[in-house]
BALUM-552775 format. One line per 10 residues: number of its first residue (from 1); their letters; for each residue y negated, x negated, z negated of C-alpha. Coordinates in Angstrom, 3 decimals. Layout:
NUM	a	Y:X:Z; ... .
END
This chain:
1	xxxxxxxxxx	0.098:0.014:0.184; -3.303:-1.326:0.636; -5.919:-1.759:-2.145; -8.140:1.120:-2.905; -11.060:0.999:-5.154; -13.758:2.893:-6.726; -17.035:2.587:-4.420; -19.464:3.929:-6.844; -20.442:0.461:-8.632; -22.374:2.169:-11.422 .
11	xxxxxxxxxx	-19.382:3.784:-12.387; -18.098:2.331:-16.222; -14.702:2.742:-15.490; -13.723:1.017:-12.056; -10.154:2.427:-10.369; -8.308:-0.102:-8.119; -4.373:0.613:-6.872; -2.662:-2.547:-5.765; 0.749:-2.105:-4.753; 2.209:0.454:-7.439 .
21	xxxxxxxxxx	-0.409:-0.377:-10.269; -3.556:1.123:-10.532; -6.355:-1.191:-12.776; -8.807:0.306:-14.759; -11.294:-1.918:-15.580; -13.961:-1.425:-18.223; -17.279:-1.762:-16.406; -20.512:-2.845:-18.554; -20.166:-6.809:-18.469; -23.781:-7.064:-19.344 .
31	xxxxxxxxxx	-23.000:-5.036:-22.749; -19.220:-6.583:-23.249; -18.266:-3.477:-21.978; -19.256:-1.399:-25.329; -17.744:2.087:-25.626; -20.030:5.186:-24.676; -19.214:8.969:-23.982; -19.756:8.292:-20.372; -17.554:5.516:-20.450; -14.877:7.857:-22.302 .
41	xxxxxxxxxx	-15.364:10.460:-19.825; -14.455:8.196:-16.905; -11.795:6.099:-18.857; -9.856:10.079:-19.235; -10.398:10.941:-15.785; -9.202:7.432:-14.344; -6.060:8.053:-16.142; -5.408:11.388:-15.033; -5.691:10.034:-11.570; -3.293:7.548:-12.138 .
51	xxxxxxxxxx	-0.898:10.022:-13.269; -1.682:12.148:-10.825; -0.438:9.949:-7.830; 3.034:9.283:-7.252; 2.605:6.301:-5.881; 1.186:4.542:-9.176; 4.309:3.510:-11.224; 2.474:1.533:-13.718; -1.488:1.194:-15.207; -3.126:-1.893:-15.925 .
61	xxxxxxxxxx	-6.638:-1.617:-18.313; -8.760:-4.756:-18.541; -12.605:-5.338:-19.003; -15.441:-6.383:-16.297; -16.840:-9.870:-17.089; -16.200:-12.343:-20.073; -15.439:-8.976:-22.576; -12.561:-6.916:-22.944; -14.532:-4.192:-25.034; -17.288:-5.054:-27.947 .
71	xxxxxxxxxx	-16.663:-1.590:-29.816; -19.082:1.374:-29.718; -22.525:1.282:-28.382; -24.428:0.186:-31.327; -27.655:0.623:-29.748; -26.160:4.427:-29.205; -24.936:5.042:-32.873; -27.752:6.866:-35.145; -26.932:6.609:-38.714; -28.611:8.818:-41.043 .
81	xxxxxxxxxx	-31.712:8.050:-42.648; -31.031:7.083:-46.546; -30.205:10.278:-48.685; -29.057:12.273:-46.010; -25.787:12.807:-44.280; -25.024:13.303:-40.931; -22.343:16.121:-39.515; -19.784:14.876:-37.248; -20.530:15.842:-33.504; -18.541:18.592:-32.277 .
91	xxxxxxxxxx	-16.461:16.672:-29.800; -15.515:14.456:-33.002; -14.081:17.537:-34.591; -12.654:19.346:-31.680; -9.363:17.694:-31.716; -5.802:19.258:-30.630; -3.394:19.301:-33.479; -0.757:17.812:-31.605; 0.723:14.243:-32.619; -0.339:13.181:-29.250 .
101	xxxxxxxxxx	-3.238:15.068:-28.751; -5.838:12.815:-30.640; -8.492:10.355:-29.609; -6.861:8.044:-27.967; -3.504:8.801:-29.030; -3.299:10.839:-26.181; -2.627:7.230:-24.313; 1.283:7.503:-26.052; 1.756:10.757:-24.170; 0.671:9.103:-20.342 .
111	xxxxxxxxxx	3.929:9.350:-18.985; 3.596:5.838:-16.819; 3.999:2.692:-18.662; 0.585:1.355:-19.778; -0.276:-2.621:-19.863; -3.242:-3.795:-21.773; -5.076:-7.012:-20.053; -7.260:-8.079:-22.707; -9.644:-10.689:-21.119; -12.092:-11.552:-23.440 .
121	xxxxxxxxxx	-13.464:-9.676:-27.008; -11.857:-6.348:-28.448; -13.563:-4.831:-31.526; -13.270:-1.339:-33.044; -12.706:1.368:-30.612; -11.917:-1.390:-27.892; -9.087:-3.098:-30.156; -7.874:0.698:-30.810; -7.551:1.439:-27.249; -5.367:-1.246:-26.751 .
131	xxxxxxxxxx	-3.230:-0.220:-29.959; -2.237:2.560:-27.827; -0.835:0.912:-25.149; 2.412:-0.139:-24.674; 2.227:-3.766:-23.756; -0.506:-6.065:-24.906; -1.973:-9.254:-23.384; -4.616:-11.508:-24.230; -6.414:-14.302:-23.919; -4.995:-17.105:-26.170 .
141	xxxxxxxxxx	-8.730:-17.889:-26.999; -10.050:-14.804:-26.862; -11.052:-12.834:-30.110; -10.635:-9.716:-31.384; -11.706:-7.435:-34.826; -11.324:-4.165:-36.245; -14.877:-4.475:-37.593; -14.801:-1.150:-39.309; -15.412:-2.066:-43.102; -17.894:-4.605:-41.996 .
151	xxxxxxxxxx	-20.044:-1.318:-40.762; -19.540:0.421:-43.498; -16.795:2.460:-41.750; -12.964:3.360:-42.327; -10.039:2.729:-39.977; -10.929:5.144:-36.862; -8.596:6.549:-34.496; -5.548:6.494:-35.923; -5.584:2.826:-36.447; -4.053:2.591:-40.203 .
161	xxxxxxxxxx	-1.428:4.600:-38.668; -0.260:2.176:-35.747; -1.359:-1.002:-36.822; 1.052:-0.744:-39.742; 3.742:0.252:-37.223; 3.162:-2.711:-34.929; 2.640:-5.686:-37.174; 3.860:-4.016:-41.213; 1.645:-3.171:-43.708; 0.464:-6.162:-45.313 .
171	xxxxxxxxxx	-0.788:-7.613:-41.955; -2.453:-4.353:-40.871; -4.311:-3.914:-44.585; -5.744:-7.207:-43.812; -7.060:-6.697:-40.577; -8.413:-3.381:-41.595; -10.058:-4.358:-44.697; -10.993:-8.040:-43.910; -12.565:-7.109:-40.399; -11.808:-10.910:-39.809 .
181	xxxxxxxxxx	-11.705:-12.466:-36.326; -8.651:-13.005:-34.983; -7.776:-15.336:-31.709; -5.048:-14.254:-29.410; -3.125:-17.115:-30.575; -3.338:-16.048:-33.943; -2.508:-12.136:-32.689; 0.544:-13.308:-30.936; 1.664:-14.585:-34.235; 1.532:-11.352:-35.593 .
191	xxxxxxxxxx	3.493:-9.705:-33.043; 0.091:-7.775:-31.935; -0.204:-9.344:-28.366; 1.469:-12.017:-25.987; -1.069:-14.572:-25.585; -1.986:-16.260:-22.478; -4.040:-19.170:-20.939; -7.307:-17.712:-19.690; -6.787:-19.631:-15.853; -4.693:-17.111:-14.244 .
201	xxxxxxxxxx	-5.071:-14.312:-16.682; -5.735:-11.505:-15.240; -3.067:-12.273:-12.625; 0.174:-13.209:-14.930; -0.549:-9.819:-16.427; -0.949:-8.027:-13.318; 2.546:-9.428:-12.138; 3.856:-7.620:-15.245; 2.585:-4.265:-14.690; 3.470:-4.954:-11.027 .
211	xxxxxxxxxx	7.928:-6.318:-12.029; 7.550:-2.715:-14.207; 6.602:-0.714:-11.277; 9.060:-2.150:-8.771; 11.991:-2.764:-10.866; 12.259:-0.082:-13.229; 13.179:3.539:-12.811; 9.768:5.826:-13.021; 12.108:8.525:-14.574; 13.701:6.007:-16.992 .
221	xxxxxxxxxx	10.428:4.570:-17.993; 8.855:7.979:-18.456; 11.663:8.961:-21.070; 11.820:6.095:-22.776; 8.301:6.362:-23.802; 9.136:9.359:-25.291; 11.773:7.972:-27.474; 9.802:5.436:-28.478; 6.847:7.427:-29.688; 8.411:10.890:-30.387 .
231	xxxxxxxxxx	10.984:8.651:-32.412; 8.378:7.321:-34.641; 8.205:11.304:-36.261; 11.913:11.419:-36.126; 14.821:10.925:-38.189; 17.737:8.638:-36.688; 20.214:11.340:-36.070; 17.730:13.390:-34.453; 16.755:10.205:-32.128; 20.382:9.495:-31.070 .
241	xxxxxxxxxx	21.255:13.303:-30.390; 18.583:13.585:-28.165; 18.902:10.311:-26.520; 22.559:11.090:-25.999; 21.561:14.248:-24.211; 18.503:12.612:-22.113; 21.876:10.121:-21.123; 24.122:13.130:-19.988; 20.758:14.126:-17.750; 20.898:10.973:-16.081 .
251	xxxxxxxxxx	24.015:10.396:-14.408; 22.825:13.649:-12.088; 19.642:11.781:-10.844; 19.008:10.217:-7.681; 17.610:7.591:-9.589; 20.996:6.377:-11.533; 23.263:6.623:-8.157; 19.930:4.465:-6.607; 20.029:1.771:-9.948; 24.017:1.577:-9.621 .
261	xxxxxxxxxx	23.819:1.268:-5.910; 21.302:-1.703:-5.914; 23.309:-3.788:-8.526; 26.517:-3.658:-6.836; 24.607:-4.116:-2.974; 22.796:-7.115:-4.464; 19.301:-5.699:-3.374; 15.809:-4.486:-4.784; 15.537:-0.902:-6.035; 13.973:1.988:-4.106 .
271	xxxx	13.757:4.305:-6.909; 12.042:7.791:-6.475; 11.224:9.119:-10.085; 14.094:11.952:-9.171 .
END
């Protein structure tokens, strides 16, 4: 497939498809890609576009310029005056009750694998977005921080729920309570990311996404994602029962037949997702 890119240079999220991989690029490089309501809306729309395109089988998220996302645009935050309080805006209260309908946990419900390419600084909401991606790769010298406690905030966007499940309770407490800065190497030591050199970084991460898109069944990846994240709310018996049920369904699919055929015939797979 030929490359296709979003033509609007003023877009806060750029969209490009190369092969079977859609790349979403946060695009406010002069502001270190600081998060805005407009960026959030464009990000959701771009993700929906990738999901709706059957030719896209994997999604990569990265940032333009030297940062990934430096968190919320502080210039657009208006704290209350001393002695006053501010009600949360309506959009911040109007969440669906479902576990995967929250801001930004809906990413866990995206049926295609999402690979975060953390090319530079990731802080606050920028870090939270990566936590809900399936795979995280980071430039080894880049920096990340939760930052919340150092801004008088709490652990936002479910980060206090997902971080302990990714790196354990004590490491999560360290990052959330201290708001300290980590490098990609340190984050890799915690198991939060895989660290790579800056040179050739985007190409290397894109190759990971392309490998998923080329060699893994779209149907299998969709169901495995459901198993991974729905399983966080299930006991072992329920998870095993559902796995057994899904396994039986696999035997009647085109992708299972192709999975066996390409292995026996020693050729690249031609999965259909059916």
